[in-house]
N, C-alpha and C positions, 0 to 999 in steps of 0.2 A: 571462439567467441568465450570471451571471459563474463564473471560475472557481472561485472560494471557494465558490459553490453548488454547482459541479459535483463538488467533493471533497466537500460534506455528503451529495449522493446517494450519491457512490463509499464512504464512511466507512457510511454508514448503512445499503446495501444488505449492505455486508460485516459488519456488526453484527449481521445476521439469520443468517449463515451457521452450521448446526448443525453439531455436533461430531463428525457423520460427515463433510461436508463438511471441513471441516476437517481432520480423518485423512486422507483423501483428498488433499488437498494437501498434508502433510506427509511423507508416503509413509510412513505409517505403521499398526500395527493400528487396528481402528474399535474403538471403549469398546463396554462392554457396554449400557451405558446412557445415558441423559440427564443424569443429574445424578451418574454416576459420577468416579473422581477421575482417569480419565481426559481425560472430556469435560470437567470444571471445568478441568483443566491447560490443554487446548485453547482453552477459551474465555476464560482469564485471558491466554493469549497474542494471541489475536485483538483482546481490547479495551485491550491495551497497545499494539499495534502502531495500532489506530484513533485511540487518545488523542494518540500522537506525531504522526501522518500529519495529523491537523486542526491539530496546534500548530507542525508543521515546515512547514506549508503555508500555515499562515495569514500569512504576511508577503508573500505576492505572488500577483495575481490574472491573472497573464498567463502565457502559454504557456510560460514559465521553471519554474514551478511543478512539474513530475514531476520535473526535472534536479534540482531544490534539495531535493525531498524525497526522491529518492535520494542524495544529495550527504549529507543530513543522517543516514541511518539508516546509509551508509556508513562516509563520514569522522571521523562524532563519536559513533562504538561504539554508537549507539542498541541496531543488530542484537543487539549481544553482550551489553548489558545487559539487555534483553528477555529475551533466550534465558538468559542466566547466573541471572536470576530467576526462571524459570519452572519449575525442580523444587523442590515444598516442602522445607523443611526438617526436617520431621519424619520421621524415619526409617518409620514406617508409611507415612503418608500418600506418602511415596516411592516406597515398593515398589508398594503401589498404584496409581499411577502408571504404573510401570516395565510391571507386569502387564497391566492393562489396554490399552495401547496399545501392548504387544506389543515392547518396546523391547528384548528379550533376540536381537531379531532384528539388530539394528544391529552395523555392522562400526565400528571405530572409524575415523573418519576421520584422528585424525594421530595416529603411534606405537602405544603400546600400551594397553590399558586401566589403570587404576588397579589397585593391588591391593587396595586395600580392595573391597569387593562393593558398598557404599550409595553412596560415591563414583563407584564404573563406573557404577550405574544413575545416577547423576547428569549422569553424560557423556553418556549415550547418551538422554538426556531434552531434556540441551542441543544436542542435535542435531538431534531431532525438531522443537525449537521455533524452532532457528535457520535449518530447512529454513521453517516455518510464517511466522516474519517474511519471510524472502526472498520466498515466494509471495503474499503479500497486499501487499506495500509494491508488488511488479511488476503485479500488477493494479490497485491502483489508479492507480499512475503510467499505464499502459496506457489504463484508462477516461479519465484527463485528456488524455491525446496524443491521444485521436481525439475529442475535445470539440472541436464547433465550437458558439460562443456564435450564437445565433438572432438572424434578422433583427428590430426592431421590426416591431410591427404597425400599418406604416404603410405608403401605398404610395410606392414608390420604387424608383430604378434600382439592385443591388447594388450598392457599393461607394463608394455617391456621398452618402452622408447620415451627418452628424456626428452622435454621440452617439447611435449604432447601432452594438452590441457585435459585429456578424459585421462591418459594411463597417468597420470599423477593427481589425478581427483580421487580415486580409490583405490583398494586393494583387488589386483587381480590373483593373488596365488592362489594356487588349488593345494589338495593334501596327494596331488602323486607322487609317487617316489621320484625321485630325479627333480622337483621342481625347482626353479630358479627363484629367489625374489623378487618381486617384481618392484620396479620406480617407486610408487607409492610408498610401500615398506621400506623400501631401502633409505628413503628421505625421511622416513621416520626415525630411522635406526641413528641417521646422521644427529636428527637436530638433539636426541635425548642424552 
């Protein structure tokens, strides 16, 4: 299994998260139903994050993938873009999302609330969406950081078989006398 497969596994698992779990991750009120406005709001944020994570990670199939995903979300403004687009543009739906997620318990993170109450509801929902984006990206990246490629299903000494993803993923060298350089270190030497 490659890092791309690990990314697919991570995004598929999180794509199945229920609105109740997402509400817990976003530290907001739990929606009334699975199809309520707040539930749909949280699921739309989740889906947007999983889409962008998949796209952002598709260029790397190595252990740099989690760092590149985080960099993409933070430096390129994807987290802000997703959170900013999350609150519905229609007033009725925005207020339904606001009430359903108990966004009236939010405290403004920067400055004061806007004077327009509908705008204030949008800011509160933005804060919820931003926390959810951060939590989902952190979970996916943690999954990728803990990923260890498996050894091929062929008898061999770990670290010494070319074309084995696990052998080529990290150093297996030892301090034992007569030790032979592992394939990871041999590959690093060739690159230098």
